[in-house]
TORTIDREN-177577 format. One record per atom (N, C-alpha, C): x, y, z; atom name; residue in three letters; residue number from 1. Coordinates in nm, 3 decimals, decimal comma. Example, Ala and Ser with C-alpha at 12.3 -4.5 7.8 and 13.67 -1.06 7.14 Angstrom:
% TORTIDREN-177577
<X->1,319&Y->-0,569&Z->0,780&atomo->N&residuo->ALA&num->1>
<X->1,230&Y->-0,450&Z->0,780&atomo->CA&residuo->ALA&num->1>
<X->1,320&Y->-0,330&Z->0,780&atomo->C&residuo->ALA&num->1>
<X->1,285&Y->-0,225&Z->0,708&atomo->N&residuo->SER&num->2>
<X->1,367&Y->-0,106&Z->0,714&atomo->CA&residuo->SER&num->2>
<X->1,290&Y->0,003&Z->0,787&atomo->C&residuo->SER&num->2>
//
This chain:
% TORTIDREN-177577
<X->-5,224&Y->10,868&Z->-13,364&atomo->N&residuo->UNK&num->1>
<X->-5,199&Y->10,787&Z->-13,480&atomo->CA&residuo->UNK&num->1>
<X->-5,143&Y->10,649&Z->-13,439&atomo->C&residuo->UNK&num->1>
<X->-5,056&Y->10,647&Z->-13,341&atomo->N&residuo->UNK&num->2>
<X->-5,005&Y->10,514&Z->-13,299&atomo->CA&residuo->UNK&num->2>
<X->-5,113&Y->10,428&Z->-13,242&atomo->C&residuo->UNK&num->2>
<X->-5,210&Y->10,488&Z->-13,170&atomo->N&residuo->UNK&num->3>
<X->-5,319&Y->10,410&Z->-13,116&atomo->CA&residuo->UNK&num->3>
<X->-5,406&Y->10,350&Z->-13,227&atomo->C&residuo->UNK&num->3>
<X->-5,424&Y->10,418&Z->-13,336&atomo->N&residuo->UNK&num->4>
<X->-5,507&Y->10,373&Z->-13,446&atomo->CA&residuo->UNK&num->4>
<X->-5,433&Y->10,248&Z->-13,510&atomo->C&residuo->UNK&num->4>
<X->-5,302&Y->10,254&Z->-13,526&atomo->N&residuo->UNK&num->5>
<X->-5,228&Y->10,143&Z->-13,588&atomo->CA&residuo->UNK&num->5>
<X->-5,229&Y->10,025&Z->-13,491&atomo->C&residuo->UNK&num->5>
<X->-5,221&Y->10,048&Z->-13,360&atomo->N&residuo->UNK&num->6>
<X->-5,224&Y->9,938&Z->-13,265&atomo->CA&residuo->UNK&num->6>
<X->-5,362&Y->9,875&Z->-13,263&atomo->C&residuo->UNK&num->6>
<X->-5,466&Y->9,953&Z->-13,279&atomo->N&residuo->UNK&num->7>
<X->-5,601&Y->9,898&Z->-13,281&atomo->CA&residuo->UNK&num->7>
<X->-5,618&Y->9,813&Z->-13,409&atomo->C&residuo->UNK&num->7>
<X->-5,560&Y->9,855&Z->-13,519&atomo->N&residuo->UNK&num->8>
<X->-5,569&Y->9,774&Z->-13,647&atomo->CA&residuo->UNK&num->8>
<X->-5,491&Y->9,646&Z->-13,631&atomo->C&residuo->UNK&num->8>
<X->-5,381&Y->9,650&Z->-13,563&atomo->N&residuo->UNK&num->9>
<X->-5,292&Y->9,531&Z->-13,548&atomo->CA&residuo->UNK&num->9>
<X->-5,350&Y->9,428&Z->-13,450&atomo->C&residuo->UNK&num->9>
<X->-5,461&Y->9,464&Z->-13,385&atomo->N&residuo->UNK&num->10>
<X->-5,526&Y->9,370&Z->-13,295&atomo->CA&residuo->UNK&num->10>
<X->-5,654&Y->9,307&Z->-13,356&atomo->C&residuo->UNK&num->10>
<X->-5,685&Y->9,339&Z->-13,479&atomo->N&residuo->UNK&num->11>
<X->-5,803&Y->9,285&Z->-13,544&atomo->CA&residuo->UNK&num->11>
<X->-5,756&Y->9,188&Z->-13,658&atomo->C&residuo->UNK&num->11>
<X->-5,822&Y->9,075&Z->-13,676&atomo->N&residuo->UNK&num->12>
<X->-5,780&Y->8,979&Z->-13,777&atomo->CA&residuo->UNK&num->12>
<X->-5,802&Y->9,027&Z->-13,920&atomo->C&residuo->UNK&num->12>
<X->-5,905&Y->9,113&Z->-13,945&atomo->N&residuo->UNK&num->13>
<X->-5,931&Y->9,150&Z->-14,089&atomo->CA&residuo->UNK&num->13>
<X->-5,819&Y->9,229&Z->-14,152&atomo->C&residuo->UNK&num->13>
<X->-5,769&Y->9,338&Z->-14,083&atomo->N&residuo->UNK&num->14>
<X->-5,657&Y->9,410&Z->-14,149&atomo->CA&residuo->UNK&num->14>
<X->-5,530&Y->9,325&Z->-14,165&atomo->C&residuo->UNK&num->14>
<X->-5,506&Y->9,235&Z->-14,066&atomo->N&residuo->UNK&num->15>
<X->-5,397&Y->9,146&Z->-14,073&atomo->CA&residuo->UNK&num->15>
<X->-5,409&Y->9,048&Z->-14,186&atomo->C&residuo->UNK&num->15>
<X->-5,528&Y->9,005&Z->-14,216&atomo->N&residuo->UNK&num->16>
<X->-5,551&Y->8,919&Z->-14,331&atomo->CA&residuo->UNK&num->16>
<X->-5,517&Y->8,991&Z->-14,461&atomo->C&residuo->UNK&num->16>
<X->-5,562&Y->9,115&Z->-14,470&atomo->N&residuo->UNK&num->17>
<X->-5,532&Y->9,197&Z->-14,591&atomo->CA&residuo->UNK&num->17>
<X->-5,383&Y->9,219&Z->-14,608&atomo->C&residuo->UNK&num->17>
<X->-5,317&Y->9,246&Z->-14,497&atomo->N&residuo->UNK&num->18>
<X->-5,172&Y->9,268&Z->-14,504&atomo->CA&residuo->UNK&num->18>
<X->-5,099&Y->9,137&Z->-14,533&atomo->C&residuo->UNK&num->18>
<X->-5,129&Y->9,034&Z->-14,460&atomo->N&residuo->UNK&num->19>
<X->-5,045&Y->8,911&Z->-14,469&atomo->CA&residuo->UNK&num->19>
<X->-5,073&Y->8,826&Z->-14,594&atomo->C&residuo->UNK&num->19>
<X->-5,191&Y->8,828&Z->-14,644&atomo->N&residuo->UNK&num->20>
<X->-5,224&Y->8,743&Z->-14,755&atomo->CA&residuo->UNK&num->20>
<X->-5,239&Y->8,816&Z->-14,887&atomo->C&residuo->UNK&num->20>
<X->-5,248&Y->8,953&Z->-14,885&atomo->N&residuo->UNK&num->21>
<X->-5,270&Y->9,023&Z->-15,008&atomo->CA&residuo->UNK&num->21>
<X->-5,165&Y->9,132&Z->-15,032&atomo->C&residuo->UNK&num->21>
<X->-5,157&Y->9,225&Z->-14,942&atomo->N&residuo->UNK&num->22>
<X->-5,074&Y->9,350&Z->-14,968&atomo->CA&residuo->UNK&num->22>
<X->-4,925&Y->9,320&Z->-14,966&atomo->C&residuo->UNK&num->22>
<X->-4,874&Y->9,261&Z->-14,856&atomo->N&residuo->UNK&num->23>
<X->-4,730&Y->9,240&Z->-14,848&atomo->CA&residuo->UNK&num->23>
<X->-4,679&Y->9,142&Z->-14,953&atomo->C&residuo->UNK&num->23>
<X->-4,749&Y->9,028&Z->-14,983&atomo->N&residuo->UNK&num->24>
<X->-4,703&Y->8,942&Z->-15,088&atomo->CA&residuo->UNK&num->24>
<X->-4,700&Y->9,008&Z->-15,227&atomo->C&residuo->UNK&num->24>
<X->-4,804&Y->9,095&Z->-15,252&atomo->N&residuo->UNK&num->25>
<X->-4,808&Y->9,164&Z->-15,385&atomo->CA&residuo->UNK&num->25>
<X->-4,695&Y->9,261&Z->-15,395&atomo->C&residuo->UNK&num->25>
<X->-4,669&Y->9,340&Z->-15,287&atomo->N&residuo->UNK&num->26>
<X->-4,559&Y->9,436&Z->-15,292&atomo->CA&residuo->UNK&num->26>
<X->-4,425&Y->9,363&Z->-15,298&atomo->C&residuo->UNK&num->26>
<X->-4,411&Y->9,249&Z->-15,234&atomo->N&residuo->UNK&num->27>
<X->-4,286&Y->9,172&Z->-15,244&atomo->CA&residuo->UNK&num->27>
<X->-4,265&Y->9,119&Z->-15,379&atomo->C&residuo->UNK&num->27>
<X->-4,370&Y->9,071&Z->-15,446&atomo->N&residuo->UNK&num->28>
<X->-4,357&Y->9,027&Z->-15,584&atomo->CA&residuo->UNK&num->28>
<X->-4,320&Y->9,138&Z->-15,678&atomo->C&residuo->UNK&num->28>
<X->-4,379&Y->9,258&Z->-15,664&atomo->N&residuo->UNK&num->29>
<X->-4,346&Y->9,371&Z->-15,741&atomo->CA&residuo->UNK&num->29>
<X->-4,197&Y->9,414&Z->-15,722&atomo->C&residuo->UNK&num->29>
<X->-4,153&Y->9,415&Z->-15,599&atomo->N&residuo->UNK&num->30>
<X->-4,015&Y->9,456&Z->-15,573&atomo->CA&residuo->UNK&num->30>
<X->-3,919&Y->9,348&Z->-15,622&atomo->C&residuo->UNK&num->30>
<X->-3,960&Y->9,217&Z->-15,616&atomo->N&residuo->UNK&num->31>
<X->-3,868&Y->9,120&Z->-15,671&atomo->CA&residuo->UNK&num->31>
<X->-3,856&Y->9,130&Z->-15,822&atomo->C&residuo->UNK&num->31>
<X->-3,965&Y->9,157&Z->-15,891&atomo->N&residuo->UNK&num->32>
<X->-3,962&Y->9,184&Z->-16,034&atomo->CA&residuo->UNK&num->32>
<X->-3,875&Y->9,308&Z->-16,066&atomo->C&residuo->UNK&num->32>
<X->-3,887&Y->9,409&Z->-15,985&atomo->N&residuo->UNK&num->33>
<X->-3,810&Y->9,531&Z->-16,006&atomo->CA&residuo->UNK&num->33>
<X->-3,658&Y->9,498&Z->-15,984&atomo->C&residuo->UNK&num->33>
<X->-3,630&Y->9,421&Z->-15,882&atomo->N&residuo->UNK&num->34>
<X->-3,491&Y->9,388&Z->-15,860&atomo->CA&residuo->UNK&num->34>
<X->-3,430&Y->9,307&Z->-15,973&atomo->C&residuo->UNK&num->34>
<X->-3,503&Y->9,208&Z->-16,018&atomo->N&residuo->UNK&num->35>
<X->-3,456&Y->9,127&Z->-16,131&atomo->CA&residuo->UNK&num->35>
<X->-3,440&Y->9,213&Z->-16,258&atomo->C&residuo->UNK&num->35>
<X->-3,536&Y->9,305&Z->-16,280&atomo->N&residuo->UNK&num->36>
<X->-3,528&Y->9,390&Z->-16,396&atomo->CA&residuo->UNK&num->36>
<X->-3,402&Y->9,482&Z->-16,385&atomo->C&residuo->UNK&num->36>
<X->-3,375&Y->9,529&Z->-16,270&atomo->N&residuo->UNK&num->37>
<X->-3,255&Y->9,616&Z->-16,246&atomo->CA&residuo->UNK&num->37>
<X->-3,129&Y->9,534&Z->-16,274&atomo->C&residuo->UNK&num->37>
<X->-3,124&Y->9,409&Z->-16,234&atomo->N&residuo->UNK&num->38>
<X->-3,009&Y->9,325&Z->-16,257&atomo->CA&residuo->UNK&num->38>
<X->-2,989&Y->9,302&Z->-16,408&atomo->C&residuo->UNK&num->38>
<X->-3,100&Y->9,270&Z->-16,477&atomo->N&residuo->UNK&num->39>
<X->-3,089&Y->9,245&Z->-16,619&atomo->CA&residuo->UNK&num->39>
<X->-3,051&Y->9,366&Z->-16,701&atomo->C&residuo->UNK&num->39>
<X->-3,089&Y->9,484&Z->-16,652&atomo->N&residuo->UNK&num->40>
<X->-3,057&Y->9,602&Z->-16,731&atomo->CA&residuo->UNK&num->40>
<X->-2,919&Y->9,665&Z->-16,696&atomo->C&residuo->UNK&num->40>
<X->-2,850&Y->9,603&Z->-16,600&atomo->N&residuo->UNK&num->41>
<X->-2,714&Y->9,649&Z->-16,575&atomo->CA&residuo->UNK&num->41>
<X->-2,691&Y->9,711&Z->-16,439&atomo->C&residuo->UNK&num->41>
<X->-2,794&Y->9,742&Z->-16,369&atomo->N&residuo->UNK&num->42>
<X->-2,778&Y->9,800&Z->-16,233&atomo->CA&residuo->UNK&num->42>
<X->-2,775&Y->9,688&Z->-16,131&atomo->C&residuo->UNK&num->42>
<X->-2,667&Y->9,612&Z->-16,134&atomo->N&residuo->UNK&num->43>
<X->-2,654&Y->9,486&Z->-16,054&atomo->CA&residuo->UNK&num->43>
<X->-2,661&Y->9,521&Z->-15,902&atomo->C&residuo->UNK&num->43>
<X->-2,585&Y->9,617&Z->-15,857&atomo->N&residuo->UNK&num->44>
<X->-2,578&Y->9,649&Z->-15,717&atomo->CA&residuo->UNK&num->44>
<X->-2,713&Y->9,697&Z->-15,663&atomo->C&residuo->UNK&num->44>
<X->-2,777&Y->9,784&Z->-15,738&atomo->N&residuo->UNK&num->45>
<X->-2,908&Y->9,831&Z->-15,698&atomo->CA&residuo->UNK&num->45>
<X->-3,010&Y->9,719&Z->-15,697&atomo->C&residuo->UNK&num->45>
<X->-3,008&Y->9,633&Z->-15,797&atomo->N&residuo->UNK&num->46>
<X->-3,098&Y->9,521&Z->-15,801&atomo->CA&residuo->UNK&num->46>
<X->-3,080&Y->9,422&Z->-15,689&atomo->C&residuo->UNK&num->46>
<X->-2,961&Y->9,393&Z->-15,653&atomo->N&residuo->UNK&num->47>
<X->-2,931&Y->9,301&Z->-15,541&atomo->CA&residuo->UNK&num->47>
<X->-2,978&Y->9,367&Z->-15,410&atomo->C&residuo->UNK&num->47>
<X->-2,966&Y->9,497&Z->-15,395&atomo->N&residuo->UNK&num->48>
<X->-3,009&Y->9,563&Z->-15,274&atomo->CA&residuo->UNK&num->48>
<X->-3,159&Y->9,558&Z->-15,266&atomo->C&residuo->UNK&num->48>
<X->-3,228&Y->9,582&Z->-15,374&atomo->N&residuo->UNK&num->49>
<X->-3,372&Y->9,572&Z->-15,373&atomo->CA&residuo->UNK&num->49>
<X->-3,418&Y->9,429&Z->-15,341&atomo->C&residuo->UNK&num->49>
<X->-3,353&Y->9,331&Z->-15,402&atomo->N&residuo->UNK&num->50>
<X->-3,389&Y->9,191&Z->-15,372&atomo->CA&residuo->UNK&num->50>
<X->-3,363&Y->9,154&Z->-15,227&atomo->C&residuo->UNK&num->50>
<X->-3,252&Y->9,193&Z->-15,176&atomo->N&residuo->UNK&num->51>
<X->-3,213&Y->9,150&Z->-15,042&atomo->CA&residuo->UNK&num->51>
<X->-3,286&Y->9,222&Z->-14,932&atomo->C&residuo->UNK&num->51>
<X->-3,308&Y->9,352&Z->-14,947&atomo->N&residuo->UNK&num->52>
<X->-3,365&Y->9,430&Z->-14,838&atomo->CA&residuo->UNK&num->52>
<X->-3,512&Y->9,449&Z->-14,850&atomo->C&residuo->UNK&num->52>
<X->-3,555&Y->9,511&Z->-14,954&atomo->N&residuo->UNK&num->53>
<X->-3,699&Y->9,548&Z->-14,966&atomo->CA&residuo->UNK&num->53>
<X->-3,787&Y->9,430&Z->-14,986&atomo->C&residuo->UNK&num->53>
<X->-3,750&Y->9,341&Z->-15,071&atomo->N&residuo->UNK&num->54>
<X->-3,833&Y->9,222&Z->-15,095&atomo->CA&residuo->UNK&num->54>
<X->-3,840&Y->9,134&Z->-14,970&atomo->C&residuo->UNK&num->54>
<X->-3,729&Y->9,120&Z->-14,901&atomo->N&residuo->UNK&num->55>
<X->-3,730&Y->9,044&Z->-14,781&atomo->CA&residuo->UNK&num->55>
<X->-3,808&Y->9,106&Z->-14,669&atomo->C&residuo->UNK&num->55>
<X->-3,807&Y->9,241&Z->-14,662&atomo->N&residuo->UNK&num->56>
<X->-3,887&Y->9,310&Z->-14,559&atomo->CA&residuo->UNK&num->56>
<X->-4,036&Y->9,286&Z->-14,586&atomo->C&residuo->UNK&num->56>
<X->-4,084&Y->9,283&Z->-14,706&atomo->N&residuo->UNK&num->57>
<X->-4,220&Y->9,252&Z->-14,733&atomo->CA&residuo->UNK&num->57>
<X->-4,249&Y->9,106&Z->-14,701&atomo->C&residuo->UNK&num->57>
<X->-4,159&Y->9,014&Z->-14,730&atomo->N&residuo->UNK&num->58>
<X->-4,178&Y->8,875&Z->-14,700&atomo->CA&residuo->UNK&num->58>
<X->-4,189&Y->8,855&Z->-14,549&atomo->C&residuo->UNK&num->58>
<X->-4,102&Y->8,913&Z->-14,474&atomo->N&residuo->UNK&num->59>
<X->-4,108&Y->8,899&Z->-14,327&atomo->CA&residuo->UNK&num->59>
<X->-4,228&Y->8,971&Z->-14,269&atomo->C&residuo->UNK&num->59>
<X->-4,273&Y->9,082&Z->-14,330&atomo->N&residuo->UNK&num->60>
<X->-4,390&Y->9,150&Z->-14,288&atomo->CA&residuo->UNK&num->60>
<X->-4,518&Y->9,063&Z->-14,306&atomo->C&residuo->UNK&num->60>
<X->-4,524&Y->8,988&Z->-14,421&atomo->N&residuo->UNK&num->61>
<X->-4,633&Y->8,901&Z->-14,443&atomo->CA&residuo->UNK&num->61>
<X->-4,632&Y->8,791&Z->-14,344&atomo->C&residuo->UNK&num->61>
<X->-4,517&Y->8,730&Z->-14,313&atomo->N&residuo->UNK&num->62>
<X->-4,502&Y->8,626&Z->-14,215&atomo->CA&residuo->UNK&num->62>
<X->-4,544&Y->8,671&Z->-14,075&atomo->C&residuo->UNK&num->62>
<X->-4,507&Y->8,796&Z->-14,040&atomo->N&residuo->UNK&num->63>
<X->-4,552&Y->8,851&Z->-13,914&atomo->CA&residuo->UNK&num->63>
<X->-4,702&Y->8,872&Z->-13,902&atomo->C&residuo->UNK&num->63>
<X->-4,763&Y->8,921&Z->-14,010&atomo->N&residuo->UNK&num->64>
<X->-4,906&Y->8,948&Z->-14,008&atomo->CA&residuo->UNK&num->64>
<X->-4,984&Y->8,820&Z->-14,003&atomo->C&residuo->UNK&num->64>
<X->-4,937&Y->8,719&Z->-14,075&atomo->N&residuo->UNK&num->65>
<X->-5,012&Y->8,590&Z->-14,074&atomo->CA&residuo->UNK&num->65>
<X->-4,997&Y->8,526&Z->-13,935&atomo->C&residuo->UNK&num->65>
<X->-4,877&Y->8,532&Z->-13,875&atomo->N&residuo->UNK&num->66>
<X->-4,861&Y->8,475&Z->-13,742&atomo->CA&residuo->UNK&num->66>
<X->-4,944&Y->8,551&Z->-13,635&atomo->C&residuo->UNK&num->66>
<X->-4,943&Y->8,679&Z->-13,641&atomo->N&residuo->UNK&num->67>
<X->-5,020&Y->8,757&Z->-13,545&atomo->CA&residuo->UNK&num->67>
<X->-5,169&Y->8,732&Z->-13,560&atomo->C&residuo->UNK&num->67>
<X->-5,218&Y->8,719&Z->-13,683&atomo->N&residuo->UNK&num->68>
<X->-5,359&Y->8,687&Z->-13,710&atomo->CA&residuo->UNK&num->68>
<X->-5,390&Y->8,550&Z->-13,651&atomo->C&residuo->UNK&num->68>
<X->-5,304&Y->8,453&Z->-13,671&atomo->N&residuo->UNK&num->69>
<X->-5,333&Y->8,319&Z->-13,617&atomo->CA&residuo->UNK&num->69>
<X->-5,335&Y->8,321&Z->-13,465&atomo->C&residuo->UNK&num->69>
<X->-5,248&Y->8,403&Z->-13,404&atomo->N&residuo->UNK&num->70>
<X->-5,251&Y->8,409&Z->-13,254&atomo->CA&residuo->UNK&num->70>
<X->-5,381&Y->8,478&Z->-13,209&atomo->C&residuo->UNK&num->70>
<X->-5,427&Y->8,580&Z->-13,277&atomo->N&residuo->UNK&num->71>
<X->-5,550&Y->8,645&Z->-13,239&atomo->CA&residuo->UNK&num->71>
<X->-5,667&Y->8,550&Z->-13,255&atomo->C&residuo->UNK&num->71>
<X->-5,677&Y->8,477&Z->-13,368&atomo->N&residuo->UNK&num->72>
<X->-5,787&Y->8,387&Z->-13,386&atomo->CA&residuo->UNK&num->72>
<X->-5,785&Y->8,268&Z->-13,291&atomo->C&residuo->UNK&num->72>
<X->-5,670&Y->8,227&Z->-13,245&atomo->N&residuo->UNK&num->73>
<X->-5,667&Y->8,114&Z->-13,153&atomo->CA&residuo->UNK&num->73>
<X->-5,692&Y->8,160&Z->-13,013&atomo->C&residuo->UNK&num->73>
<X->-5,685&Y->8,290&Z->-12,988&atomo->N&residuo->UNK&num->74>
<X->-5,717&Y->8,341&Z->-12,852&atomo->CA&residuo->UNK&num->74>
<X->-5,599&Y->8,345&Z->-12,761&atomo->C&residuo->UNK&num->74>
<X->-5,483&Y->8,331&Z->-12,810&atomo->N&residuo->UNK&num->75>
<X->-5,363&Y->8,333&Z->-12,727&atomo->CA&residuo->UNK&num->75>
<X->-5,301&Y->8,470&Z->-12,715&atomo->C&residuo->UNK&num->75>
//
C-alpha cells in the first residue's frame, strides 16, 4: 500500500488533482464548518477546526503544488 502511494506522489497528475482541486475544496468546506460552529455557539470546536484541519488542508495543497512543480522541472 505504501508503494502505491509513493508511486502516486511521483506523478504530476495526482498531485495536480490534490493540490489544485481536492485539498482546496476540503479546506474551504472545513473553513465553512468552523465558521458555522463559531456562529452557532461551539466557539472552541470551531476554532480548533479552523486552526488545525483547515490549515492541514492548506499546507497539503501547498506541498502537492510544490512537489508537482519540482517533478515537472526535473529536479
